[in-house]
N, CA, C and O atoms as a DFTB+ gen file, in Angstrom:
288 C
 N C O
     1  1     121.474      87.362     105.036
     2  2     121.205      88.692     105.553
     3  2     119.936      88.666     106.397
     4  3     118.972      87.977     106.064
     5  1     119.945      89.415     107.483
     6  2     118.804      89.441     108.394
     7  2     117.635      90.220     107.795
     8  3     117.816      91.131     106.987
     9  1     116.432      89.831     108.218
    10  2     115.220      90.508     107.749
    11  2     115.025      91.812     108.499
    12  3     115.316      91.898     109.692
    13  1     114.533      92.828     107.802
    14  2     114.232      94.108     108.450
    15  2     112.909      94.026     109.193
    16  3     112.761      94.587     110.278
    17  1     111.936      93.316     108.594
    18  2     110.594      93.226     109.167
    19  2     110.274      91.768     109.464
    20  3     110.656      90.881     108.701
    21  1     109.580      91.515     110.562
    22  2     109.158      90.148     110.877
    23  2     107.962      89.776     110.006
    24  3     107.283      90.647     109.463
    25  1     107.710      88.467     109.879
    26  2     106.560      88.006     109.096
    27  2     105.262      88.520     109.695
    28  3     104.348      88.917     108.973
    29  1     105.188      88.508     111.029
    30  2     103.954      88.940     111.689
    31  2     103.711      90.430     111.491
    32  3     102.561      90.868     111.471
    33  1     104.785      91.221     111.341
    34  2     104.615      92.660     111.049
    35  2     104.013      92.820     109.656
    36  3     103.187      93.703     109.428
    37  1     104.428      91.968     108.735
    38  2     103.871      91.989     107.384
    39  2     102.392      91.644     107.376
    40  3     101.617      92.179     106.583
    41  1     102.010      90.737     108.277
    42  2     100.591      90.369     108.375
    43  2      99.765      91.551     108.879
    44  3      98.638      91.762     108.430
    45  1     100.331      92.323     109.816
    46  2      99.622      93.505     110.318
    47  2      99.397      94.504     109.194
    48  3      98.310      95.070     109.070
    49  1     100.422      94.723     108.375
    50  2     100.302      95.660     107.250
    51  2      99.274      95.122     106.247
    52  3      98.467      95.879     105.709
    53  1      99.315      93.812     106.005
    54  2      98.371      93.199     105.071
    55  2      96.932      93.399     105.538
    56  3      96.050      93.691     104.731
    57  1      96.698      93.243     106.834
    58  2      95.358      93.412     107.393
    59  2      94.860      94.853     107.199
    60  3      93.704      95.085     106.848
    61  1      95.769      95.814     107.440
    62  2      95.385      97.222     107.289
    63  2      95.135      97.567     105.823
    64  3      94.239      98.351     105.513
    65  1      95.923      96.984     104.921
    66  2      95.705      97.228     103.491
    67  2      94.359      96.671     103.043
    68  3      93.688      97.256     102.193
    69  1      93.971      95.535     103.623
    70  2      92.672      94.934     103.294
    71  2      91.538      95.875     103.718
    72  3      90.578      96.085     102.977
    73  1      91.669      96.435     104.923
    74  2      90.660      97.382     105.403
    75  2      90.621      98.624     104.511
    76  3      89.555      99.161     104.210
    77  1      91.827      99.070     104.091
    78  2      91.921     100.257     103.235
    79  2      91.196     100.023     101.909
    80  3      90.442     100.878     101.445
    81  1      91.434      98.856     101.306
    82  2      90.813      98.543     100.017
    83  2      89.298      98.443     100.115
    84  3      88.579      98.771      99.171
    85  1      88.823      97.988     101.268
    86  2      87.371      97.888     101.485
    87  2      86.760      99.245     101.835
    88  3      85.542      99.418     101.777
    89  1      87.618     100.211     102.199
    90  2      87.130     101.547     102.543
    91  2      86.691     101.680     103.995
    92  3      85.936     102.590     104.337
    93  1      87.171     100.756     104.867
    94  2      86.760     100.796     106.272
    95  2      87.889     101.236     107.203
    96  3      87.689     101.315     108.416
    97  1      89.067     101.523     106.657
    98  2      90.205     101.920     107.494
    99  2      90.071     103.383     107.884
   100  3      89.921     104.250     107.024
   101  1      90.126     103.656     109.179
   102  2      89.996     105.015     109.705
   103  2      91.327     105.457     110.287
   104  3      92.101     104.635     110.778
   105  1      91.593     106.753     110.233
   106  2      92.825     107.296     110.803
   107  2      92.510     107.929     112.146
   108  3      91.345     108.093     112.509
   109  1      93.547     108.282     112.875
   110  2      93.378     108.970     114.152
   111  2      93.251     108.015     115.315
   112  3      93.113     106.805     115.139
   113  1      93.300     108.578     116.503
   114  2      93.280     107.788     117.726
   115  2      91.939     107.063     117.879
   116  3      90.882     107.694     117.868
   117  1      91.990     105.751     118.020
   118  2      90.775     104.968     118.177
   119  2      89.944     104.879     116.909
   120  3      88.779     104.483     116.957
   121  1      90.533     105.243     115.768
   122  2      89.808     105.182     114.495
   123  2      88.678     106.189     114.409
   124  3      87.707     105.977     113.682
   125  1      88.800     107.302     115.158
   126  2      87.734     108.305     115.168
   127  2      87.891     109.335     114.044
   128  3      87.001     110.158     113.830
   129  1      89.024     109.292     113.322
   130  2      89.241     110.253     112.252
   131  2      88.525     109.843     110.989
   132  3      87.653     108.974     111.000
   133  1      88.908     110.485     109.890
   134  2      88.280     110.194     108.617
   135  2      88.813     108.925     107.986
   136  3      89.723     108.285     108.514
   137  1      88.244     108.573     106.863
   138  2      88.661     107.398     106.119
   139  2      90.020     107.644     105.484
   140  3      90.282     108.725     104.957
   141  1      90.881     106.638     105.537
   142  2      92.223     106.748     104.950
   143  2      92.107     106.754     103.436
   144  3      91.410     105.918     102.862
   145  1      92.797     107.707     102.776
   146  2      92.687     107.871     101.328
   147  2      93.923     107.369     100.576
   148  3      93.833     107.090      99.380
   149  1      95.070     107.246     101.243
   150  2      96.278     106.882     100.514
   151  2      96.859     105.546     100.979
   152  3      96.721     105.158     102.140
   153  1      97.510     104.857     100.046
   154  2      98.159     103.574     100.345
   155  2      99.286     103.762     101.354
   156  3      99.465     102.939     102.252
   157  1     100.048     104.850     101.204
   158  2     101.171     105.105     102.110
   159  2     100.689     105.244     103.548
   160  3     101.324     104.737     104.472
   161  1      99.578     105.923     103.733
   162  2      99.030     106.117     105.069
   163  2      98.576     104.775     105.654
   164  3      98.768     104.522     106.843
   165  1      97.978     103.920     104.827
   166  2      97.531     102.601     105.283
   167  2      98.714     101.756     105.736
   168  3      98.637     101.079     106.761
   169  1      99.805     101.791     104.978
   170  2     101.012     101.043     105.336
   171  2     101.596     101.580     106.630
   172  3     102.023     100.810     107.490
   173  1     101.616     102.904     106.769
   174  2     102.151     103.536     107.986
   175  2     101.352     103.121     109.225
   176  3     101.926     102.899     110.291
   177  1     100.043     103.018     109.083
   178  2      99.196     102.604     110.203
   179  2      99.514     101.164     110.594
   180  3      99.610     100.840     111.778
   181  1      99.677     100.303     109.591
   182  2     100.011      98.898     109.850
   183  2     101.344      98.754     110.559
   184  3     101.465      97.970     111.500
   185  1     102.350      99.506     110.117
   186  2     103.669      99.448     110.748
   187  2     103.635     100.009     112.162
   188  3     104.308      99.498     113.056
   189  1     102.859     101.049     112.358
   190  2     102.723     101.659     113.678
   191  2     102.110     100.672     114.665
   192  3     102.562     100.572     115.806
   193  1     101.084      99.942     114.230
   194  2     100.454      98.941     115.085
   195  2     101.423      97.804     115.394
   196  3     101.438      97.291     116.513
   197  1     102.233      97.403     114.410
   198  2     103.211      96.351     114.619
   199  2     104.252      96.788     115.657
   200  3     104.654      96.003     116.515
   201  1     104.680      98.051     115.563
   202  2     105.636      98.585     116.558
   203  2     105.037      98.556     117.958
   204  3     105.706      98.186     118.923
   205  1     103.774      98.949     118.061
   206  2     103.102      98.991     119.362
   207  2     103.005      97.605     119.988
   208  3     103.026      97.465     121.211
   209  1     102.898      96.576     119.138
   210  2     102.822      95.198     119.634
   211  2     104.209      94.623     119.934
   212  3     104.321      93.504     120.434
   213  1     105.271      95.390     119.626
   214  2     106.634      94.954     119.914
   215  2     107.227      94.033     118.858
   216  3     108.154      93.276     119.146
   217  1     106.712      94.088     117.657
   218  2     107.234      93.244     116.581
   219  2     108.469      93.874     115.958
   220  3     108.762      95.050     116.172
   221  1     109.198      93.062     115.174
   222  2     110.445      93.526     114.586
   223  2     110.170      94.440     113.397
   224  3     109.864      93.984     112.295
   225  1     110.288      95.744     113.652
   226  2     110.074      96.769     112.633
   227  2     111.102      97.858     112.875
   228  3     111.290      98.261     114.023
   229  1     111.788      98.361     111.828
   230  2     112.761      99.440     112.041
   231  2     112.111     100.679     112.647
   232  3     110.916     100.911     112.467
   233  1     112.898     101.465     113.360
   234  2     112.387     102.684     113.988
   235  2     111.979     103.690     112.919
   236  3     112.466     103.657     111.789
   237  1     111.064     104.592     113.309
   238  2     110.639     105.637     112.388
   239  2     111.814     106.544     112.073
   240  3     112.600     106.880     112.959
   241  1     111.935     106.939     110.822
   242  2     113.000     107.849     110.422
   243  2     112.606     109.274     110.787
   244  3     111.494     109.702     110.479
   245  1     113.495     110.011     111.434
   246  2     113.167     111.397     111.742
   247  2     113.416     112.243     110.499
   248  3     114.377     112.014     109.764
   249  1     112.561     113.204     110.275
   250  2     112.671     114.025     109.081
   251  2     113.840     114.996     109.206
   252  3     114.260     115.325     110.316
   253  1     114.362     115.451     108.082
   254  2     115.510     116.362     108.091
   255  2     115.108     117.725     108.657
   256  3     115.938     118.448     109.209
   257  1     113.836     118.063     108.516
   258  2     113.352     119.352     109.034
   259  2     113.437     119.394     110.549
   260  3     113.900     120.381     111.122
   261  1     112.990     118.329     111.200
   262  2     112.975     118.324     112.656
   263  2     114.395     118.361     113.226
   264  3     114.636     118.929     114.291
   265  1     115.328     117.746     112.499
   266  2     116.733     117.767     112.947
   267  2     117.299     119.170     112.897
   268  3     118.019     119.586     113.805
   269  1     116.973     119.912     111.827
   270  2     117.520     121.267     111.667
   271  2     116.926     122.217     112.713
   272  3     117.604     123.144     113.157
   273  1     115.680     121.998     113.108
   274  2     115.055     122.843     114.113
   275  2     115.683     122.629     115.482
   276  3     115.828     123.574     116.258
   277  1     116.058     121.378     115.780
   278  2     116.650     121.069     117.078
   279  2     118.001     121.732     117.258
   280  3     118.388     122.058     118.380
   281  1     118.724     121.936     116.164
   282  2     120.067     122.537     116.241
   283  2     120.008     123.986     116.658
   284  3     120.928     124.472     117.316
   285  1     118.946     124.697     116.292
   286  2     118.842     126.130     116.560
   287  2     118.616     126.412     117.972
   288  3     118.506     127.575     118.359
């Protein structure tokens, strides 16, 4: 079975988790926001960076709310 995520994408997430654990991971554009408080947010930042670099990462799932709004 094929992999969903590339190894290098996993490394990006690992790097962001390391920053999160040290308390140096910032959110927002250019890291100008506040310090990241949740593990989920740290993982999301890592995956987002991997996507931006063109690595093998599944597309973001659209929420059910946004789909229902588009129908109206």
